[in-house]
N, C-alpha and C positions, 0 to 999 in steps of 0.2 A: 428243265432237265439238263440242258446244256450248261446253264449258269452253274448249277450244282456241280457238274463235272469239272468245270473250269476252276471252281473254288477248291475242289478236291485236289486237282493238279497242283495248285499253288501251295496248298497245305503240305502235300507230299514233298514238294521241292524245298519248302522252308524247313521241314523236318530234317531233310537230308543235309541242308546247309548247316543246321544246328549240330547235327551228328558229326560233321566234318570238324567244326570248330572245337567240339567237346573232345573228340578223339585226339586232336593235336595238342590239347592242353592237359589232358588228364590220363593219357594212356600209360604213363610211367608212375602214377601215383601209388603210394602205399598207405595203408590205414595207420600203421605204427612205424616208428623209425627211431633207432638208437644210434646216436651220432657222437663222435668224439673229435674235438678240435685240438690240434697241436699248433701253436703259433704265439704271437704276441698281442699287443693291444689292438692291432688291426683286425685280427681274428675275433677279438673280444667284442668289437663294435659291429661285427658282421654276423657271426653265428649266435650260439647260445640262446638266450631268451628271445632274441630278435627273430631267429629262424623258427623257433618254437611258436611264436605269435603268428608268423606268416603261415606256418603249417596248419595251425588251428583254424585259420580262415578257410582252408580247403579241406578240413576234416582229417588232417594228418596229425596223429598224436606223437609229438617229437619229445624224446627223452635225450638229454645231452650231458656230456661230460667234457672236461677240458684240461689242458696243461698250458698255462700262459706264462711266458718268460718275457717280460717287458723289454723292448728294444733289441731283442736277440733273434737269431735265425736258427735253423735246424742243426747246424754244425755245433753251435754252443750247447744246444739241448742234449745232443748225443754225448758231448764231453762232460756235461753237468746235469745228469738226469734228474737229480732231486732239487735242483735250483729253479724255483718258480715263484712268480709273484701271485699266482692264483692257480687253483686246481680243484677238480671235482670228478669223480669221488676221491681220486688220489692222483699223484703225478703219473706221467705216461708210462713209466717203467713198470708199474704194477697195474695200472688201469687198463692198458691195452691187452695184456695176456690173461688177465683175471676176470674179464667181463666180456659179454657177447655184444658186438657192435655190428650194425648194418653198414655204417659208413664211417670212415676216418678221413678228416681233412688235414692236410699238411701244408703249412704256410711257408713259402720260401721268403728269405729276407736278406739279401745282400751277400750271400755266399757264392763261392765258385761253383762251376758245374760239378766237379768231382766231389766237393764237400756235400752238396745237395744230394747227389745220387747215392753217396754212401749213407747219409743220414736217412734218406727215404727208404732205402733197402733194409736197413737195420730196424726201422720202425714197422715196416711191413712184416718182416720175419718175426718180430716180437709179437705183433698182433696175432699172427697165424700159429703161434704156440698153442693157442686155445682152439680145440677142435671145432668149437662153435663158430669160429671166425674164418672158416675156409672160403666162404662166399662174401666176405666183407669187401666193400667197394672203397677204393682209395682215390681221393681227389687232391690235386695240387691246387692250392689257393694262390692264384696269381694276384698279388695285391697291386697297389698303385705306386707311381714314382714318388720318391722321397726327396725332401730338401731341394726343390727346384731352384731356390735362390742361389744355390752353389753348384748346380749340376752342369753348367755350361763350361766352355773352355776357360781354363784359368780360374775355375770356381766362380764364374759369373752366372747371373740369372738366365734361365732358359724357359720357354713356354712348354706346356704339357705335350702338345702334339709333336713339336720338334724333338723333344727328349724321347718320347715313346718310339720314334723312328730311328733313334741313334743306334750305333753299333758297339756292342761290348767286345773288348779285346781280351780274350781268354789268356793271352800270354803276358798280360800286365795287371794281374789281380791286386797288386799292392797299391796301385794308384787310386787315390780317393775319388776323383771325378769318374774314373773308369768303373769303379765299384758301383757308383750310382746308376750306371747303365745296365746293371743286372735287372733294373726295373725298366725293361724295354720289350717291344714285341719280338725282336730277334732273339733275345736271350731266352724268353719264355718258350718260343717255338723250338729252339735248339734243345732246351732241356727236355721238353716233351718228346721230341724225336729220339733223344738218347734213352729216355726212360722206356719208350715203347720198342726200342731197337733190340736186336738179338744180343748185343753186347751186355745188356742189363740182365739178361737171363732170368726174367721173371715171368711166371705163368699168369700174372695178373694184368689186366688191361687198366692201366692207370689213366684217370680222366682229369680234366682241368676245369676250374672255375675261373673264367676269363674276365676278371674284374678290370684289369688294366686296360684291356681293349675297349670295354664298355665306356670307360671315361674318355678314351681317345675319340670314340664316335660321338659322344656327347659334346666334347670340346669342338669338334667339327660343326655340330649343330649350333653351338653357342657363337662361334666365330662368324657363322652365316646369319646370325640374328634370328635363329629359329628355336631358341630355348628360353622363351620369356625374356626377362630382364638380364639374364646371365649372358655375359659377353666372352667369358673364358672359364673353363672348368676349374681353374685355380681359385675362383671365387667360392667354390664349394668346400675348399679346405678350411678346417678350423685352425690349423697351425701347419708348420712345414711337413708334418708327418700324418696327422689324422684328418679324417673327413668330418665336416659338420653334418647336420641332420639330413640335408639333401643328398650329399655324397654317400653317407652311411646307408641311406635308403636304397640308392642305386646298387651298392655293394651287396646289401642284404637280398635284394631281388635277384641279383646274379647268382648268388649261392643257392637260393631257393629254386630258381629255374634250372640250374645245372644239375643239382642233386636229385630233384624230384621230377624233372622233365615236364614241368607245367609252365604254361604261358602266364606271366605275372599280371596280365591285364586285369585291371579292376581292383587290385590289392590296395588297401588303404595307404594314402600318402601322408607324409608328415605335415604338421601345421605350417601354413604359409606357402606350400607348394600348390600352384594353380592346377586345376584339372587338365589343362592343355599340357603343361610341363610334365605332370605325372604320367599322362598317356604317352608322351614322347620317351620318357625314361623307360617305361614298361616295354614299349615297342623296340627300343634300342637294345635293351637287355635280351629280349627274345630273339631279335635278329642276330645278335652276336653269338648267343648260346647255340642256336640251331644251325649256324654256319661254321661253327668251330669243329674241325675234324677230330678234336680230342675231347669233346664234351660227351659224346655218346647219345646226344639228344637229337632226334630227327622228327620231322613233321611228315605225316603220310602224304604221298603224292595225290593231288586232287583229281587227277585224270580218272581213276577208277570210280571215285565217288560221283564225279560229274557224269560219267557214262551211266552209272546206276540211276542217277536222277533223271537223265534224259529218257532212259528206257522206261522208268516208272511213269513219267508224264505221258510218254507216247502210248503206253498201254492203256492208261486211263482215258486218253482221248479217243482211242479206237473203240473202247467199250462205250463211251458216251455217244459216238456216232451210231453204233449199232442200236443203242437204246432209243436214240432219236428216230 
């Protein structure tokens, strides 16, 4: 009798632990999702069919559209709304107001604070011209540093982590090296602070897809010898601007985790990535997303669940003692 009670206690505790992990990873999930991406080729290798495939792994039916302007940022797109290298179903000027979207992602790319803020506000207002889009969620896609070979002083090479921690000078936007510092932690944080601030005068809580920070954390692991054979995250770049398969996977997971609030643990990794490295990428993504004050993704406090588990086990033990 006591043995059976002990077994029941363990089963209850195991069930509670499972419930905790499931709640943390699926509480924000939706069964269907209509998402529109505005950006360039970095958005192209992160969202679209890649996000759709990840969603399918978790039972989310993702329908996507996009406006892709290769090599350009939001300022160019506002000035040239019909200039795009790819689009679906149409360019953003008609796709945003004429369709219902659950999520819109806006990729920043080398523009000043003011240029980005102006472009983001215009695209949000355009989207909200449609009454069906009053609850649309907007995400700033923070991409990764570009052209690290020329991002250091005097256009010299610089490593990822050093560059990510560099400081952008808003008073010197025309300097080429300084422009590359728009891909930095400080720039991203300041932009998000401005977008959330009262001066922006927006009723919408804009959120962030913090890809650049994910690569910084992965670079720290690589430099510490904890990311397989990778010794620096620059090895995951396919060229000075785009990521290879491993880097693209990390970016895709970051978008998935931020938009859908799900832990990416266990999602299929690209060919050649070891299970250990895949697990570290997934955990790094989840750590960054859940600790980003601008992601909107939180994990339930374990204390309440732990107390519930302890109470349930104690109750079963009392009952088993009475039965004995």
